[in-house]
C-alpha positions as CSV (number, residue, x, y, z in Angstrom):
1,M,-75.8,63.7,32.2
2,A,-73.5,61.4,34.9
3,V,-69.9,60.1,34.5
4,A,-68.1,57.8,36.8
5,I,-64.3,59.0,37.9
6,C,-61.8,56.7,39.1
7,E,-58.5,58.3,40.7
8,V,-55.6,56.8,39.4
9,G,-53.1,58.6,41.1
10,P,-51.9,56.6,44.0
11,R,-51.0,54.1,41.1
12,D,-50.6,55.5,37.8
13,G,-49.4,58.6,39.0
14,L,-46.8,57.6,41.4
15,Q,-45.7,54.7,39.2
16,N,-43.5,57.0,37.2
17,E,-42.5,59.3,39.8
18,P,-38.6,59.1,40.6
19,E,-39.4,59.1,44.5
20,V,-40.6,55.8,46.0
21,L,-43.1,56.8,48.4
22,A,-43.8,54.2,51.1
23,P,-46.7,52.3,51.3
24,A,-48.4,54.3,54.1
25,L,-48.1,57.4,52.2
26,R,-49.6,56.0,49.0
27,A,-52.5,54.6,51.1
28,E,-53.1,58.2,52.6
29,L,-53.2,59.7,48.9
30,A,-55.6,57.0,48.4
31,N,-57.5,57.8,51.3
32,R,-57.4,61.5,51.3
33,M,-59.0,61.0,47.6
34,A,-61.9,58.7,48.9
35,R,-62.7,61.4,51.6
36,T,-63.3,64.0,48.4
37,G,-66.4,61.6,47.3
38,V,-64.3,59.8,44.4
39,P,-66.1,56.8,44.3
40,R,-63.1,54.6,43.0
41,V,-59.9,54.4,43.9
42,E,-56.8,52.7,42.0
43,A,-54.6,52.5,45.0
44,A,-51.9,49.6,44.1
45,S,-50.3,47.7,41.4
46,F,-49.6,44.1,41.9
47,V,-46.5,43.8,39.3
48,N,-42.9,43.0,39.9
49,P,-41.4,45.3,42.3
50,E,-37.7,45.0,40.7
51,R,-39.4,46.6,37.5
52,V,-41.6,49.2,39.2
53,P,-39.9,50.0,42.7
54,Q,-42.5,52.4,43.1
55,M,-45.5,50.0,43.1
56,A,-43.7,48.0,45.7
57,G,-45.6,46.8,49.2
58,A,-49.3,46.6,47.2
59,E,-50.8,44.6,50.3
60,D,-49.6,46.8,52.8
61,V,-51.2,49.8,50.6
62,L,-54.9,48.3,50.4
63,A,-54.7,47.1,53.9
64,A,-54.3,50.9,54.9
65,V,-56.8,52.1,52.6
66,Q,-59.9,52.4,54.8
67,P,-63.2,50.8,53.0
68,S,-66.1,52.3,52.8
69,P,-69.9,51.4,51.4
70,T,-69.2,54.5,48.9
71,L,-66.0,53.5,48.0
72,S,-64.8,50.7,45.8
73,R,-61.0,50.0,46.0
74,A,-59.4,48.7,42.8
75,A,-55.8,47.2,41.9
76,L,-53.9,46.5,38.6
77,V,-52.7,43.3,37.5
78,L,-51.0,42.3,34.5
79,N,-51.1,38.5,34.7
80,E,-52.3,35.9,36.7
81,R,-49.4,35.6,39.0
82,G,-50.6,39.6,40.2
83,Y,-54.1,38.5,40.4
84,Q,-53.3,35.5,42.9
85,R,-51.9,38.1,45.2
86,L,-55.0,40.7,44.7
87,R,-57.0,37.9,45.7
88,E,-55.4,37.5,49.1
89,T,-56.4,41.0,49.8
90,S,-59.9,42.7,50.4
91,C,-59.7,44.7,47.3
92,E,-63.3,45.0,45.7
93,E,-62.1,45.6,42.1
94,V,-59.5,44.4,40.0
95,H,-58.3,46.1,36.6
96,I,-56.5,44.3,34.3
97,A,-54.5,46.0,31.4
98,F,-52.4,44.9,28.2
99,C,-51.3,46.6,25.3
100,V,-52.9,46.5,21.5
101,T,-49.9,46.2,20.1
102,E,-47.1,43.4,20.0
103,T,-44.1,45.2,20.8
104,F,-45.2,47.4,23.4
105,N,-46.9,44.4,25.0
106,R,-44.1,42.2,25.2
107,R,-41.7,45.3,26.5
108,N,-44.3,45.9,29.1
109,Q,-45.7,42.4,29.9
110,G,-43.3,39.7,28.4
111,H,-46.2,38.1,26.4
112,S,-47.9,38.2,22.9
113,V,-50.8,40.2,22.9
114,A,-53.0,37.0,22.0
115,E,-51.5,35.3,25.5
116,S,-52.5,38.7,27.6
117,L,-56.1,38.2,26.3
118,A,-56.5,34.8,27.1
119,Q,-54.9,35.9,30.6
120,A,-57.4,38.6,30.7
121,G,-60.4,36.6,29.9
122,A,-59.3,34.0,32.8
123,I,-58.8,36.6,35.2
124,V,-62.1,38.3,34.7
125,A,-64.0,34.8,35.4
126,D,-61.8,34.4,38.5
127,A,-62.7,37.9,39.8
128,H,-66.4,37.0,39.2
129,E,-66.4,34.0,40.8
130,D,-64.4,35.8,43.8
131,G,-67.3,38.5,43.8
132,R,-65.2,41.1,42.4
133,R,-65.8,43.7,39.7
134,A,-63.1,43.4,36.6
135,T,-62.6,46.1,34.3
136,V,-60.1,45.5,30.9
137,T,-57.8,48.2,30.0
138,L,-56.5,48.2,26.4
139,A,-53.2,50.1,26.4
140,A,-51.8,52.3,23.7
141,S,-55.4,52.0,22.2
142,F,-54.8,55.6,20.5
143,G,-51.1,54.7,19.6
144,C,-48.1,53.0,20.1
145,P,-44.7,54.4,21.1
146,F,-42.6,51.6,19.3
147,E,-45.0,50.8,16.5
148,G,-47.1,54.2,15.8
149,A,-50.3,54.4,14.7
150,V,-52.8,51.7,15.8
151,D,-56.0,50.8,13.8
152,P,-58.8,51.1,15.7
153,A,-60.0,47.7,14.0
154,I,-57.4,45.7,16.0
155,V,-58.6,47.7,18.8
156,L,-62.4,47.0,18.9
157,G,-61.2,43.3,17.5
158,L,-59.8,43.1,21.2
159,A,-62.7,44.7,22.5
160,E,-65.4,42.4,21.2
161,Q,-63.3,39.6,23.1
162,L,-63.6,41.4,26.3
163,T,-67.4,41.3,26.9
164,T,-67.6,39.3,30.0
165,A,-65.7,42.4,31.4
166,D,-67.7,44.7,33.8
167,E,-66.1,47.4,31.7
168,I,-64.0,48.1,28.9
169,V,-61.2,50.8,29.2
170,F,-59.5,52.8,26.1
171,A,-56.0,53.9,27.3
172,D,-54.2,56.9,25.6
173,T,-51.3,55.7,27.1
174,I,-48.7,57.9,25.5
175,G,-51.0,60.8,25.3
176,V,-51.2,61.1,21.1
177,G,-55.1,60.6,20.8
178,V,-57.6,63.0,19.2
179,P,-61.4,63.6,19.2
180,R,-61.9,61.8,15.9
181,Q,-60.2,58.6,17.5
182,V,-62.5,58.9,20.7
183,R,-65.4,58.9,18.7
184,A,-64.1,55.9,16.5
185,L,-63.8,53.4,19.7
186,L,-66.6,54.5,21.5
187,G,-68.8,54.8,18.8
188,G,-67.1,51.5,17.2
189,A,-68.1,49.3,20.4
190,R,-70.9,50.9,21.9
191,H,-72.9,47.6,20.3
192,L,-71.0,45.2,22.5
193,G,-73.5,46.7,25.3
194,T,-70.7,46.7,28.0
195,P,-70.0,50.2,29.8
196,L,-66.9,51.7,28.2
197,G,-64.3,54.0,29.7
198,L,-61.0,56.2,28.8
199,H,-57.9,56.3,30.2
200,L,-56.2,59.7,29.0
201,H,-52.9,61.3,29.2
202,N,-52.4,65.1,28.4
203,T,-48.9,64.6,26.9
204,R,-49.7,66.3,23.8
205,N,-52.7,68.6,25.5
206,T,-55.4,66.8,24.0
207,G,-56.4,64.9,27.0
208,Y,-59.5,67.1,28.5
209,A,-60.6,67.6,24.2
210,N,-60.9,64.0,24.3
211,A,-62.6,63.7,27.6
212,Y,-65.3,66.2,26.4
213,T,-65.9,64.5,23.2
214,A,-66.4,61.0,25.0
215,L,-69.5,62.7,27.1
216,D,-71.2,63.0,23.8
217,E,-70.0,59.2,22.9
218,G,-72.1,58.0,26.1
219,V,-68.8,57.2,28.0
220,A,-69.3,55.5,31.6
221,L,-66.1,56.0,33.3
222,L,-63.1,58.4,33.3
223,D,-59.6,57.8,34.7
224,A,-58.0,60.8,36.3
225,S,-54.8,61.6,38.5
226,V,-54.9,64.4,41.0
227,G,-52.5,66.9,40.3
228,G,-52.0,65.5,36.7
229,I,-48.9,63.4,37.3
230,G,-48.3,59.8,36.0
231,G,-46.8,58.1,32.9
232,C,-45.9,54.5,31.9
233,P,-42.4,53.8,33.0
234,F,-42.0,51.6,29.8
235,A,-42.7,54.2,27.6
236,P,-40.8,56.9,26.2
237,R,-41.8,60.3,26.9
238,A,-44.9,59.1,28.0
239,T,-46.2,61.9,30.5
240,G,-49.0,62.8,33.1
241,N,-52.8,61.9,33.1
242,I,-55.6,64.4,33.0
243,A,-55.8,65.9,36.1
244,T,-58.4,65.0,38.4
245,E,-59.3,68.7,39.5
246,D,-58.8,70.0,36.0
247,L,-61.3,67.4,34.5
248,L,-63.6,68.1,37.3
249,Y,-63.7,71.9,36.8
250,L,-64.8,71.1,33.0
251,L,-67.9,68.6,33.9
252,D,-69.2,70.6,36.8
253,H,-69.1,73.6,34.5
254,E,-70.7,71.6,32.1
255,G,-73.7,70.2,34.6
256,V,-72.2,66.8,34.9
257,D,-72.7,65.2,38.0
258,T,-69.7,63.3,39.9
259,G,-70.3,63.7,43.5
260,I,-66.9,64.8,43.9
261,D,-66.1,67.6,45.7
262,L,-63.7,70.0,43.8
263,D,-62.5,71.8,46.3
264,E,-61.5,68.9,48.2
265,V,-59.6,67.7,45.5
266,I,-57.8,70.9,44.9
267,R,-56.6,70.8,48.6
268,V,-55.1,66.9,48.0
269,A,-53.7,68.7,45.1
270,E,-52.0,71.1,47.2
271,W,-51.1,68.6,49.8
272,L,-49.4,66.3,47.2
273,E,-47.2,69.1,45.9
274,T,-45.4,68.9,49.3
275,I,-45.1,65.4,49.5
276,L,-43.6,65.3,46.0
277,G,-41.7,68.6,46.2
278,R,-42.2,70.4,43.0
279,Q,-44.8,71.8,41.1
280,L,-47.6,69.4,39.6
281,P,-48.5,69.3,35.7
282,G,-52.3,70.0,37.0
283,Q,-53.3,74.0,36.3
284,L,-56.7,74.4,38.4
285,Y,-54.9,73.7,41.9
286,R,-52.4,76.6,41.0
287,A,-55.1,79.0,39.5
288,G,-57.9,78.5,42.0
289,S,-61.6,77.4,41.2
290,F,-64.5,79.8,39.5
291,P,-68.1,80.2,40.0
292,P,-69.9,78.5,36.8
293,A,-70.9,80.7,33.9
294,L,-73.9,82.7,34.0
295,S,-76.9,81.0,32.2
């Protein structure tokens, strides 16, 4: 069994931090994670810096992330304007995201869901024309901070219209999901034939249970953030992502092949703690690793 890990710390991890780190420092985080063997790093976000100042200077970040044959450098866009900025960089992969509920999507992106869906399709087409991979993330797939519970049929209906993407990712943006929902979404979209992923938050301590459940459902991609940092600045009480090192400990000890050096990831988390000047939400970097269980 194998699953790809996308490190989202430099983007989703840092976008909710009170500190605004310089582009060079955000690029250093991406480079440090790349050296652990992570195959994909979401390094930047091409959004309005007035709304998300933590993501200012996306072009400078990507210019400083070292290209490698074994690394796909990704960046987030929310609309075609963002993609036109990304288009001028050497970024290999674009991540397009929108919210599945009207209230959240209008607050986060200023568009209706239908408008964002159409833009996502257009960006996927542009990315493929430019020779880039394109992943579409459906935010708030497990629950919305403004509208509450989300009908999985709505999420799956949107996914059915996004099969031109290279991947479809269901995001638990506010960390409310449980394994039953993971099975419903991944199982319900399996027939589409498009690789499926999850973007999980551990706000209510269910993130790792959801990741484990996803393995049995054939998940192709799991997003994670070193140290467990992150959150959405436009969602109340949205806290950190599942921690990359905590997830890797679970996967490694379950015999799942990731190709990532767990000890090196722990060292990056320790370094990041010194940069942010506070203890991070992740647990493994503080507790330390442990040998696999005897079979």
